[in-house]
C-alpha positions as CSV (number, residue, x, y, z in Angstrom):
1,M,16.5,-14.9,-26.9
2,G,19.8,-15.4,-25.2
3,P,21.4,-16.9,-22.1
4,S,20.9,-15.3,-18.7
5,G,22.5,-11.8,-18.6
6,A,22.4,-11.4,-22.3
7,G,20.5,-8.1,-22.2
8,K,17.1,-9.4,-23.3
9,S,15.1,-7.5,-20.7
10,T,17.2,-4.4,-21.1
11,L,16.5,-4.3,-24.9
12,L,12.8,-4.9,-24.3
13,D,12.7,-2.2,-21.6
14,G,14.5,0.2,-23.9
15,L,12.0,-0.3,-26.6
16,A,9.1,0.0,-24.2
17,G,10.3,3.2,-22.7
18,R,10.9,1.7,-19.3
19,I,14.5,2.9,-18.9
20,A,15.0,6.3,-17.3
21,S,16.0,9.1,-19.7
22,G,19.7,9.7,-19.7
23,S,20.5,6.1,-19.0
24,L,20.1,4.8,-22.6
25,K,21.9,5.9,-25.8
26,G,20.3,5.8,-29.2
27,R,16.6,6.3,-30.1
28,V,13.5,4.4,-30.8
29,S,10.9,5.6,-33.3
30,L,7.3,4.7,-33.8
31,D,5.8,5.5,-37.1
32,G,8.6,7.9,-37.8
33,A,8.2,9.8,-34.5
34,T,10.6,9.5,-31.6
35,V,9.0,7.4,-28.9
36,S,8.0,9.5,-25.8
37,A,6.5,8.3,-22.5
38,S,3.1,9.6,-23.5
39,L,3.1,7.9,-26.9
40,I,4.3,4.5,-25.6
41,K,1.7,4.6,-22.8
42,R,-1.2,5.1,-25.3
43,T,-0.1,2.6,-28.0
44,S,1.4,-0.3,-26.0
45,A,1.1,-2.7,-23.2
46,Y,3.8,-4.3,-21.1
47,I,3.4,-7.7,-19.4
48,M,5.9,-8.2,-16.6
49,Q,7.5,-11.5,-15.5
50,E,5.5,-11.4,-12.3
51,D,1.7,-11.6,-12.4
52,R,0.6,-8.6,-10.4
53,L,-3.1,-9.2,-9.8
54,F,-5.6,-8.9,-6.9
55,P,-5.8,-12.4,-5.5
56,M,-9.4,-12.0,-4.2
57,L,-10.9,-11.0,-7.5
58,T,-12.2,-13.6,-9.9
59,V,-11.0,-14.0,-13.5
60,Y,-14.1,-12.4,-14.8
61,E,-14.0,-9.5,-12.3
62,T,-10.3,-8.8,-13.1
63,L,-11.0,-8.6,-16.8
64,M,-14.1,-6.5,-16.3
65,F,-12.3,-3.9,-14.2
66,A,-9.6,-3.8,-16.9
67,A,-12.3,-3.2,-19.5
68,D,-13.9,-0.5,-17.3
69,F,-10.6,1.3,-16.9
70,R,-9.4,1.0,-20.6
71,L,-12.7,1.1,-22.6
72,G,-14.3,4.0,-20.8
73,P,-16.9,5.3,-23.3
74,L,-18.0,1.8,-24.4
75,S,-21.4,0.6,-23.1
76,L,-21.5,-2.0,-20.3
77,A,-23.0,-4.6,-22.7
78,D,-20.2,-4.1,-25.2
79,K,-17.6,-4.4,-22.4
80,K,-19.2,-7.6,-21.1
81,Q,-19.3,-9.0,-24.6
82,R,-15.6,-8.2,-25.2
83,V,-14.6,-9.8,-21.8
84,E,-16.6,-12.9,-22.6
85,K,-14.9,-13.2,-26.0
86,L,-11.5,-12.6,-24.5
87,I,-12.1,-15.3,-21.8
88,E,-13.0,-17.8,-24.5
89,Q,-9.9,-16.8,-26.6
90,L,-7.6,-17.2,-23.7
91,G,-9.0,-20.6,-22.7
92,L,-10.2,-19.4,-19.4
93,T,-13.9,-20.4,-19.6
94,S,-13.6,-23.2,-17.0
95,S,-11.9,-20.8,-14.5
96,R,-14.2,-17.8,-15.2
97,N,-15.5,-17.5,-11.7
98,T,-12.4,-18.7,-9.9
99,Y,-10.4,-16.4,-7.6
100,I,-6.9,-15.4,-8.9
101,G,-5.5,-16.6,-5.6
102,D,-2.2,-16.4,-3.9
103,E,0.0,-18.3,-1.4
104,A,-2.8,-18.2,1.2
105,T,-5.8,-18.6,-1.1
106,R,-6.2,-21.4,-3.7
107,G,-6.9,-20.0,-7.1
108,V,-6.2,-20.5,-10.8
109,S,-3.1,-22.3,-12.0
110,G,0.1,-20.6,-13.0
111,G,-0.6,-20.8,-16.7
112,E,-4.1,-19.4,-16.2
113,R,-2.8,-16.6,-14.1
114,R,-0.3,-15.7,-16.8
115,R,-3.1,-15.7,-19.4
116,V,-5.2,-13.4,-17.2
117,S,-2.3,-11.0,-16.9
118,I,-2.1,-11.0,-20.7
119,G,-5.8,-10.5,-21.0
120,V,-5.7,-7.5,-18.6
121,D,-3.3,-5.7,-20.9
122,I,-4.8,-6.6,-24.3
123,I,-8.4,-5.9,-23.5
124,H,-8.2,-2.5,-25.3
125,G,-6.3,-3.9,-28.3
126,P,-2.9,-2.2,-28.0
127,S,-0.9,-1.8,-31.2
128,L,2.3,-3.0,-29.4
129,L,2.5,-5.7,-26.8
130,F,5.7,-6.3,-24.9
131,L,6.1,-9.5,-22.8
132,D,9.1,-10.1,-20.5
133,E,9.7,-13.9,-20.3
134,P,6.0,-14.9,-20.3
135,T,6.8,-18.6,-19.9
136,S,9.1,-18.3,-16.9
137,G,8.0,-20.6,-14.1
138,L,5.5,-22.5,-16.2
139,D,5.6,-26.1,-17.3
140,S,6.0,-27.0,-21.0
141,T,2.3,-27.4,-21.6
142,S,1.3,-24.2,-19.9
143,A,4.1,-22.3,-21.6
144,N,3.0,-23.6,-25.0
145,S,-0.6,-22.6,-24.3
146,V,0.5,-19.1,-23.3
147,I,2.6,-18.5,-26.4
148,E,-0.2,-19.9,-28.6
149,K,-2.6,-17.2,-27.2
150,V,0.1,-14.6,-27.8
151,H,0.5,-15.9,-31.3
152,D,-3.2,-15.5,-31.9
153,I,-3.0,-11.9,-30.6
154,A,-0.2,-11.2,-33.2
155,R,-2.4,-12.6,-35.9
156,G,-5.2,-10.3,-34.7
157,G,-3.2,-7.2,-35.7
158,S,-0.9,-6.4,-32.8
159,T,2.9,-6.3,-33.0
160,V,4.2,-8.6,-30.3
161,I,7.8,-8.4,-29.0
162,L,8.8,-10.8,-26.2
163,T,11.8,-12.1,-24.5
164,I,12.1,-15.8,-23.8
165,H,14.8,-17.8,-22.1
166,Q,14.7,-21.4,-23.5
167,P,11.6,-22.1,-25.6
168,S,10.6,-25.6,-26.6
169,S,10.6,-26.7,-30.2
170,R,6.8,-26.2,-30.4
171,I,7.1,-22.6,-29.2
172,Q,9.9,-21.9,-31.7
173,L,7.6,-22.9,-34.6
174,L,5.3,-20.0,-33.6
175,L,8.0,-17.3,-33.8
176,D,8.2,-15.1,-36.9
177,H,11.4,-13.2,-36.1
178,L,14.3,-14.0,-33.8
179,I,17.0,-11.9,-32.2
180,I,19.6,-13.7,-30.1
181,L,21.8,-11.7,-27.7
182,A,24.8,-12.4,-25.6
183,R,26.3,-9.9,-23.2
184,G,24.4,-7.1,-24.8
185,Q,25.6,-7.9,-28.4
186,L,23.7,-9.2,-31.4
187,M,24.4,-12.8,-32.2
188,F,21.7,-13.5,-34.7
189,Q,18.7,-11.8,-36.3
190,G,16.2,-13.2,-38.7
191,S,13.7,-16.0,-39.2
192,P,14.1,-19.0,-36.8
193,Q,14.3,-21.2,-39.9
194,D,17.5,-19.4,-41.0
195,V,19.4,-20.5,-37.9
196,P,20.7,-23.7,-39.5
197,Q,22.2,-21.6,-42.3
198,H,23.7,-19.2,-39.9
199,L,25.4,-22.1,-38.0
200,A,26.7,-23.6,-41.3
201,R,28.4,-20.4,-42.2
202,M,30.5,-20.5,-39.0
203,P,30.9,-23.4,-39.9
204,R,29.0,-25.4,-37.3
205,M,27.0,-28.4,-38.4
206,I,23.9,-29.6,-36.7
207,P,23.9,-33.2,-35.4
208,K,20.9,-35.3,-36.3
209,G,18.0,-34.6,-34.0
210,E,19.6,-31.5,-32.5
211,N,17.6,-28.3,-32.2
212,P,19.4,-25.6,-34.2
213,I,18.5,-22.7,-31.9
214,E,19.6,-24.6,-28.8
215,L,22.8,-25.5,-30.6
216,L,23.5,-21.8,-31.4
217,I,22.9,-20.9,-27.8
218,D,25.4,-23.6,-26.8
219,V,28.0,-22.3,-29.3
220,I,27.5,-18.8,-27.9
221,Q,28.2,-20.1,-24.4
222,E,31.3,-22.0,-25.6
223,Y,32.7,-18.8,-27.0
224,D,31.7,-16.8,-23.9
225,Q,33.6,-19.2,-21.7
226,S,36.7,-19.2,-24.0
227,Q,39.4,-16.6,-24.4
228,V,37.9,-15.5,-27.7
229,G,34.6,-14.3,-26.2
230,V,31.3,-13.6,-27.9
231,E,32.7,-10.5,-29.6
232,A,33.9,-12.7,-32.5
233,L,30.3,-14.0,-33.0
234,A,29.0,-10.5,-32.8
235,E,31.5,-9.5,-35.5
236,F,30.4,-12.4,-37.6
237,A,26.7,-11.4,-37.4
238,R,27.6,-7.8,-38.2
239,T,30.2,-8.1,-41.0
240,G,30.4,-11.7,-42.0
241,L,33.9,-12.2,-40.6
242,K,34.0,-15.8,-39.6
243,P,34.8,-16.4,-35.9
244,P,38.1,-18.3,-35.2
245,P,37.7,-21.9,-34.2
246,L,38.0,-22.6,-30.5
247,S,40.3,-25.6,-31.0
248,S,41.4,-27.9,-33.8
249,S,39.3,-30.7,-32.3
250,N,36.2,-28.6,-32.6
251,T,36.9,-27.7,-36.2
252,H,37.6,-31.3,-37.1
253,Q,34.4,-32.4,-35.4
254,D,32.5,-29.8,-37.4
255,Q,34.0,-31.0,-40.6
256,Q,33.0,-34.6,-39.7
257,H,29.5,-33.5,-39.0
258,Y,29.5,-31.6,-42.3
259,S,30.5,-34.6,-44.4
260,Q,28.2,-37.0,-42.6
261,M,25.0,-34.9,-43.1
262,S,23.3,-35.0,-46.4
263,S,21.1,-32.0,-45.8
264,V,19.7,-29.8,-43.1
265,A,16.0,-29.0,-43.1
266,P,15.2,-25.4,-42.0
267,I,12.8,-25.0,-39.1
268,S,9.3,-24.4,-40.5
269,S,7.5,-21.4,-39.1
270,H,3.8,-20.6,-39.2
271,R,3.9,-17.4,-41.1
272,G,0.4,-16.1,-41.3
273,H,0.4,-12.4,-42.2
274,S,3.8,-11.8,-40.6
275,R,5.2,-8.4,-39.7
276,F,8.4,-9.3,-41.6
277,E,8.9,-9.4,-45.4
278,E,11.3,-12.2,-46.2
279,K,12.7,-13.6,-49.5
280,S,13.5,-17.2,-48.7
281,Q,15.3,-19.7,-50.9
282,D,16.0,-23.4,-50.4
283,F,19.2,-24.2,-48.8
284,S,20.7,-27.6,-48.3
285,F,24.2,-29.0,-47.5
286,S,25.6,-31.7,-49.7
287,S,28.3,-34.1,-48.7
288,Q,30.1,-33.2,-51.9
289,V,30.8,-29.6,-50.8
290,S,34.5,-29.1,-50.8
291,R,36.5,-28.2,-47.8
292,R,37.7,-25.1,-49.6
293,T,34.2,-23.8,-49.9
294,V,33.7,-24.1,-46.2
295,D,37.0,-22.3,-45.4
296,E,37.1,-19.5,-48.0
297,F,33.5,-18.4,-48.7
298,D,31.5,-16.2,-46.5
299,H,27.9,-17.3,-46.1
300,S,27.0,-14.4,-43.9
301,L,23.7,-12.6,-44.0
302,R,25.1,-10.3,-46.6
303,S,26.5,-12.9,-49.0
304,P,24.8,-14.0,-52.2
305,F,24.2,-17.4,-50.6
306,H,21.7,-15.9,-48.3
307,N,19.4,-13.4,-50.0
308,T,17.1,-12.8,-47.0
309,S,15.9,-9.3,-46.1
310,T,15.9,-9.0,-42.3
311,S,14.2,-5.6,-42.3
312,W,10.8,-5.2,-40.8
313,S,7.9,-4.3,-43.0
314,A,5.9,-1.4,-42.1
315,G,2.7,-2.8,-43.5
316,N,-0.2,-2.0,-41.3
317,S,1.8,-2.3,-38.1
318,A,1.8,0.4,-35.5
319,A,5.5,-0.1,-34.9
320,F,8.4,-0.1,-37.3
321,L,11.7,-1.1,-35.7
322,K,14.8,-2.1,-37.5
323,F,17.8,-3.7,-35.9
324,T,20.0,-4.4,-39.0
325,S,21.9,-2.2,-41.4
326,S,19.8,-1.1,-44.3
327,R,20.7,-1.4,-48.0
328,L,22.9,1.3,-49.5
329,K,20.9,3.5,-51.7
330,N,23.7,4.7,-53.9
331,D,26.0,1.8,-54.1
332,H,25.1,0.0,-57.3
333,K,28.5,-0.8,-58.7
334,P,30.1,-4.1,-57.9
335,Q,33.3,-4.0,-55.8
336,T,36.3,-4.6,-58.0
337,N,39.1,-4.3,-55.4
338,A,38.5,-7.6,-53.8
339,R,40.9,-8.8,-51.1
340,K,42.8,-11.9,-51.3
341,A,41.0,-15.1,-50.5
342,S,40.9,-15.6,-46.7
343,P,38.4,-17.0,-44.3
344,G,35.6,-14.6,-43.7
345,Y,35.9,-12.5,-46.8
346,Y,34.4,-12.7,-50.3
347,T,36.8,-14.3,-52.8
348,Y,35.7,-12.7,-56.0
349,S,34.0,-9.4,-56.6
350,A,31.4,-11.0,-58.7
351,E,30.1,-12.8,-55.6
352,I,29.4,-9.6,-53.8
353,L,25.7,-8.9,-53.7
354,Q,25.2,-5.5,-55.2
355,A,24.0,-2.6,-53.0
356,T,24.8,-4.7,-49.9
357,P,27.2,-3.6,-47.2
358,T,30.1,-6.1,-47.0
359,P,33.3,-6.3,-45.1
360,H,34.9,-4.6,-48.1
361,S,32.8,-1.5,-47.5
362,S,35.0,0.1,-44.9
363,D,33.6,3.6,-45.8
364,Y,30.0,2.4,-45.3
365,T,28.0,4.4,-42.7
366,V,24.5,3.7,-41.4
367,N,22.0,6.4,-42.5
368,E,19.5,6.8,-39.7
369,N,16.8,7.9,-42.1
370,D,16.9,4.4,-43.7
371,Y,15.5,3.0,-40.5
372,L,12.5,5.3,-40.3
373,T,9.1,5.0,-41.8
374,P,7.1,8.2,-42.7
375,S,4.9,9.5,-40.0
376,N,1.3,8.6,-40.5
377,G,-0.1,10.9,-37.9
378,T,-0.6,8.3,-35.3
379,Q,0.1,10.8,-32.5
380,D,-2.7,13.1,-33.8
381,H,-5.3,10.4,-33.5
382,L,-4.4,8.8,-30.2
383,G,-7.5,10.0,-28.4
384,P,-7.7,11.2,-24.8
385,K,-4.9,10.3,-22.4
386,F,-7.3,8.6,-20.0
387,A,-10.4,6.6,-21.0
388,N,-12.6,7.7,-18.1
389,S,-13.5,11.0,-16.5
390,Y,-12.2,11.9,-13.0
391,L,-15.3,10.9,-11.1
392,T,-15.7,7.7,-13.0
393,E,-12.2,6.6,-12.1
394,I,-12.9,7.3,-8.5
395,W,-16.1,5.3,-8.5
396,L,-14.5,2.3,-10.3
397,L,-11.5,2.3,-7.8
398,M,-13.9,2.6,-4.8
399,R,-16.0,-0.2,-6.1
400,R,-13.0,-2.5,-6.5
401,N,-11.7,-1.5,-3.1
402,F,-15.0,-2.3,-1.4
403,I,-15.1,-5.8,-3.1
404,I,-11.5,-6.5,-1.9
405,I,-12.3,-5.3,1.7
406,R,-15.5,-7.4,1.8
407,R,-13.6,-10.5,0.8
408,T,-10.6,-9.8,3.0
409,P,-12.2,-8.5,6.2
410,E,-9.3,-9.7,8.4
411,L,-7.4,-6.4,8.4
412,F,-10.5,-4.3,9.3
413,L,-12.0,-6.8,11.8
414,S,-8.6,-7.3,13.5
415,R,-8.3,-3.5,14.2
416,L,-11.9,-3.4,15.3
417,M,-11.5,-6.3,17.7
418,V,-8.3,-4.9,19.1
419,L,-9.8,-1.5,19.7
420,T,-13.0,-3.0,21.3
421,F,-11.0,-5.3,23.6
422,M,-8.6,-2.5,24.6
423,G,-11.6,-0.2,25.2
424,V,-13.1,-2.7,27.6
425,M,-9.8,-3.1,29.3
426,M,-9.4,0.7,29.7
427,A,-13.0,1.0,31.0
428,T,-12.3,-1.5,33.7
429,M,-8.8,-0.3,34.7
430,F,-9.4,3.4,34.9
431,H,-12.9,3.3,36.3
432,N,-13.7,5.8,39.2
433,P,-10.4,7.6,39.6
434,K,-9.5,8.9,43.0
435,Q,-9.9,12.7,43.7
436,D,-6.2,13.3,44.3
437,L,-3.0,13.7,42.4
438,Q,-2.7,10.0,41.6
439,G,-6.3,10.0,40.2
440,I,-5.4,12.9,37.9
441,T,-2.2,11.1,36.8
442,N,-4.2,8.0,36.1
443,R,-6.7,9.9,33.9
444,L,-3.8,11.5,32.0
445,S,-2.3,8.0,31.4
446,F,-5.6,6.9,30.0
447,F,-5.6,9.7,27.4
448,I,-2.0,9.2,26.3
449,F,-2.5,5.4,26.0
450,T,-5.6,6.0,23.9
451,V,-3.6,8.2,21.5
452,C,-0.8,5.6,21.3
453,L,-3.3,2.8,20.8
454,F,-4.8,4.5,17.8
455,F,-1.4,5.2,16.4
456,F,-0.3,1.6,16.7
457,S,-3.6,0.2,15.4
458,S,-2.7,1.7,12.0
459,N,0.7,0.0,11.7
460,D,-0.8,-3.1,10.1
461,A,-1.6,-0.9,7.0
462,V,2.1,-0.9,6.1
463,P,2.1,-4.1,4.0
464,A,-1.4,-3.5,2.6
465,F,-0.2,-0.8,0.1
466,I,3.2,-2.3,-0.4
467,Q,1.5,-5.4,-1.8
468,E,-0.8,-3.2,-3.9
469,R,1.9,-0.9,-5.1
470,F,3.1,-3.2,-7.9
471,I,-0.4,-3.5,-9.3
472,F,-0.7,0.3,-9.2
473,I,2.5,0.7,-11.1
474,R,1.4,-1.8,-13.7
475,E,-2.0,-0.2,-14.2
476,T,-0.9,3.4,-14.3
477,S,2.1,2.7,-16.5
478,H,-0.3,2.7,-19.4
479,N,-2.9,5.3,-18.2
480,A,-5.5,3.0,-16.8
481,Y,-6.3,5.8,-14.2
482,R,-4.7,8.8,-12.5
483,A,-2.6,8.7,-9.4
484,S,-4.8,11.5,-7.9
485,T,-8.0,9.4,-8.4
486,Y,-6.3,6.4,-6.8
487,T,-5.4,8.6,-3.8
488,F,-8.9,10.0,-3.4
489,A,-10.5,6.6,-3.9
490,G,-8.3,5.0,-1.2
491,L,-9.1,7.8,1.3
492,I,-12.9,7.8,0.7
493,T,-13.0,4.0,0.8
494,H,-11.3,3.7,4.2
495,M,-13.0,6.7,5.9
496,P,-16.2,4.8,6.9
497,F,-14.2,2.0,8.5
498,I,-11.9,4.5,10.3
499,F,-15.0,6.2,11.7
500,L,-16.5,2.9,12.8
501,Q,-13.4,2.0,14.7
502,A,-13.3,5.3,16.4
503,A,-17.0,5.2,17.3
504,V,-16.8,1.7,18.8
505,Y,-13.9,2.6,21.1
506,A,-15.6,6.0,22.0
507,L,-18.8,4.3,23.0
508,V,-17.1,1.7,25.1
509,V,-15.0,4.1,27.2
510,W,-17.0,7.3,27.3
511,F,-19.9,6.1,29.4
512,A,-17.9,3.6,31.4
513,L,-15.4,6.2,32.5
514,E,-17.9,9.0,32.8
515,L,-15.8,11.4,30.8
516,R,-17.0,15.0,30.5
517,G,-17.2,17.4,27.7
518,P,-19.2,17.0,24.4
519,F,-19.2,13.4,23.2
520,Y,-19.2,14.4,19.6
521,Y,-15.9,16.3,20.1
522,F,-14.3,13.2,21.8
523,L,-15.4,11.1,18.8
524,L,-14.2,13.7,16.3
525,V,-10.7,13.9,17.9
526,L,-10.4,10.1,17.8
527,F,-11.6,9.9,14.2
528,V,-9.3,12.7,12.9
529,S,-6.4,11.2,14.9
530,L,-6.9,7.8,13.3
531,L,-7.3,9.5,9.9
532,S,-4.0,11.4,10.2
533,T,-2.2,8.3,11.6
534,N,-3.5,6.2,8.7
535,S,-2.4,8.8,6.2
536,F,1.1,8.9,7.8
537,V,1.4,5.1,7.6
538,V,0.2,5.0,4.0
539,F,2.8,7.7,3.1
540,V,5.6,5.7,4.7
541,S,4.5,2.5,2.9
542,S,4.8,4.4,-0.4
543,V,8.4,5.3,0.2
544,V,9.9,2.2,1.7
545,P,10.8,-0.8,-0.6
546,N,9.4,-3.5,1.7
547,Y,7.2,-4.0,4.7
548,I,10.0,-4.9,7.0
549,L,11.7,-1.6,6.6
550,G,8.2,0.0,6.7
551,Y,7.5,-1.4,10.1
552,A,10.9,-0.2,11.3
553,V,10.3,3.4,10.1
554,V,6.8,3.6,11.6
555,I,7.9,2.2,14.9
556,A,10.8,4.7,15.0
557,F,8.6,7.6,14.3
558,T,6.0,6.4,16.8
559,A,8.7,6.5,19.5
560,L,9.7,10.0,18.5
561,F,6.2,11.3,18.4
562,F,5.4,9.7,21.7
563,L,8.5,11.2,23.3
564,F,7.7,14.8,22.2
565,C,3.9,14.7,22.4
566,G,3.9,16.6,25.8
567,Y,3.3,13.8,28.2
568,F,6.8,13.3,29.5
569,L,7.8,16.9,29.1
570,N,5.2,19.6,28.4
571,S,5.8,21.9,25.4
572,H,7.4,24.7,27.5
573,D,9.9,22.3,29.2
574,I,11.2,20.7,26.0
575,P,14.7,22.1,25.1
576,R,14.5,24.8,22.4
577,G,16.5,22.8,19.9
578,W,13.9,20.0,20.1
579,S,10.7,22.1,20.4
580,W,10.0,21.6,16.7
581,M,9.5,17.9,17.3
582,N,6.6,18.8,19.5
583,K,5.0,20.6,16.6
584,I,5.4,17.9,14.0
585,S,4.4,15.0,16.4
586,T,1.0,13.7,15.3
587,M,0.4,12.6,18.9
588,T,0.6,16.1,20.3
589,Y,-2.7,17.3,18.9
590,P,-5.0,14.4,19.8
591,Y,-3.5,14.3,23.3
592,E,-4.1,18.0,23.8
593,G,-7.6,17.8,22.3
594,L,-8.7,15.0,24.6
595,L,-7.3,16.9,27.6
596,M,-9.1,20.1,26.6
597,N,-12.3,18.3,26.2
598,Q,-12.0,16.8,29.6
599,Y,-10.6,19.7,31.6
600,Q,-11.9,23.0,30.1
601,T,-14.0,23.5,33.2
602,N,-13.9,24.9,36.7
603,D,-15.1,21.6,38.1
604,S,-12.9,20.1,40.8
605,F,-10.9,17.0,40.0
606,G,-9.2,16.5,43.4
607,I,-7.8,18.2,46.4
608,I,-4.0,18.6,46.7
609,D,-2.4,20.2,49.7
610,G,-5.9,21.4,50.9
611,R,-6.6,23.2,47.6
612,N,-9.2,22.2,45.0
613,I,-7.7,21.5,41.6
614,T,-9.9,22.5,38.8
615,G,-9.7,21.4,35.2
616,L,-8.4,24.8,34.1
617,D,-5.6,24.4,36.7
618,I,-4.6,21.1,35.2
619,L,-4.4,22.6,31.7
620,D,-2.5,25.6,32.9
621,S,0.1,23.4,34.6
622,L,0.6,21.5,31.3
623,H,0.7,24.7,29.2
624,I,-2.3,23.6,27.2
625,G,-4.9,26.1,25.9
626,T,-7.9,26.9,28.1
627,H,-9.9,28.7,25.4
628,E,-12.7,27.1,23.5
629,Y,-11.3,28.0,20.1
630,K,-8.2,26.0,20.9
631,K,-10.3,22.8,20.6
632,R,-11.2,23.7,17.0
633,T,-7.6,24.6,16.2
634,V,-6.3,21.2,17.3
635,V,-8.8,19.4,15.1
636,L,-7.9,21.6,12.1
637,V,-4.2,20.9,12.6
638,M,-4.8,17.2,12.8
639,F,-6.9,17.3,9.6
640,G,-4.1,19.4,8.0
641,W,-1.6,16.7,8.8
642,A,-3.8,14.1,7.3
643,V,-4.2,16.2,4.1
644,L,-0.4,16.8,4.0
645,Y,0.5,13.1,4.3
646,R,-2.0,12.3,1.5
647,I,-0.5,15.0,-0.7
648,L,2.9,13.6,-0.1
649,F,1.6,10.1,-0.8
650,Y,0.2,11.4,-4.1
651,L,3.5,13.0,-5.1
652,V,5.3,9.8,-4.5
653,L,2.8,7.9,-6.6
654,R,2.9,10.5,-9.3
655,F,6.6,11.2,-9.7
656,A,8.5,8.4,-7.8
657,S,6.5,5.3,-8.6
658,K,7.4,4.9,-12.2
659,N,8.1,1.6,-13.8
660,Q,11.5,2.6,-15.0
661,R,15.0,1.6,-14.2
662,S,18.4,3.2,-14.9
């Protein structure tokens, strides 16, 4: 816990391995072994603040796909049984067949969506579960329901670590261990029921009916806004040195509260089989306690008044993380050189808890080995890195893609309608060209417009992957599937639709304009052109941070490719310094392919200055190949560009789309 900017998410990300190497000092160990990216992926799950789910999948389908990805070898019947049980545990039975939904589609409620997000990441029973503010944006009832489900997960055997901004009193009762941060420093650590004692040692008394944790947060903010700063509270939590009072009025008010309150009841906590071993003792405040006791005695975590161990118990937990100094192993003699009585220090040596670091122990150093548990060989029995085989992953991803496309046909149908409408328009505009120079120019304009039309028709794919990218990052961050299978599945899924779009346009314009050459080659050029263009757009969308910038990049490259494709200036007339742009332009090759299919013939296409102009004459004037093998070369080059862009797309997914921050 902690106020905004306290460092909660940074600490959580550091433990979960979501901070880039080199950006974080210190180390995190898991069962005695230093945490690596591979180890944390296989043993943990991380639930982000935002719910990254496919809006057009139902609750059941979302959890079933999660089971398919994470429980590979399990039988289908066992997966369905586990999903049904999880739906019941998460309280999602009534919304089982409801779409997840988004801004445009009505779906489940915010609390239900959060519980689905949790279910997706716990379907395989991770040893560690990280949640970053799981109650943010939820009302009190929904937030309490979510934390109750998380509480049940912890009681089921998982170690749950979460950040939370301002939990209600009901939620606080479900917490076993609490760490409060402010500006990246530790303010408190221990059981929530020990917060009243921690406040009393400052001394800060709790008014009747006041929530102790909320009061501690308020105190932290008071110090943060003062000249003293939160460093004094961090020093108090670390060494027991009492923080200086902010003003005499505050101190006087605290003493009045102290004398008025007869006792303070600790917050009760549902313990269950907690991950933390704690030795608790009753603690009450009497109105007869003297003022000298308040001022001179230290009631810090290390004093004899608070004999509570804040270390984590290894038990059967998969994780063993300590955040407080451990007991000294070889310091069994009581301190005899006690300092003079002063606020914040022990008054008598007999009051110093033996074998406990105190402010007197200036030579005390933390032994890192005290924090580690012996390795139990967890890494040797983690199983395979991925639950499914390569082909199984491709099939699962394709099946999910087809379901989403079937339920959101707008993107595909809009492209198909645009190409059909533009095909009809082209067929009527460029019908029966004249047998002269203008007729040849008109036919060339038709071919270049066709190439540009196919390029622009793929631009609407920019936001499609950008919206899906966050889901990909969440799923692959814990080895649900490989980046390569995701790349292949996306390509295979969209190829039939790309082919259908090219075929519809080809059928509309081919017969109406009485184009020559093999029809199959005309269709092949359109199909491979659309495939390479789609691959380029998908690659761009994987690099840019948002779809607005993605559109800007695609439009800029479209203009460049159009300028250097050979229509305005043929390849021989382009200045030498810019000739390379003609080679990398993805519009060059479909344009040349369509022209070669139309004009690789000795047939006459017009009479200019009394001379018949054949198709080969037109190609020669444009410096385009007249040999048959050139047609195959153009198709292979376009296919090569499609493969290259897909490889670049894969490399971005594999190495640049990591869920880490610096």
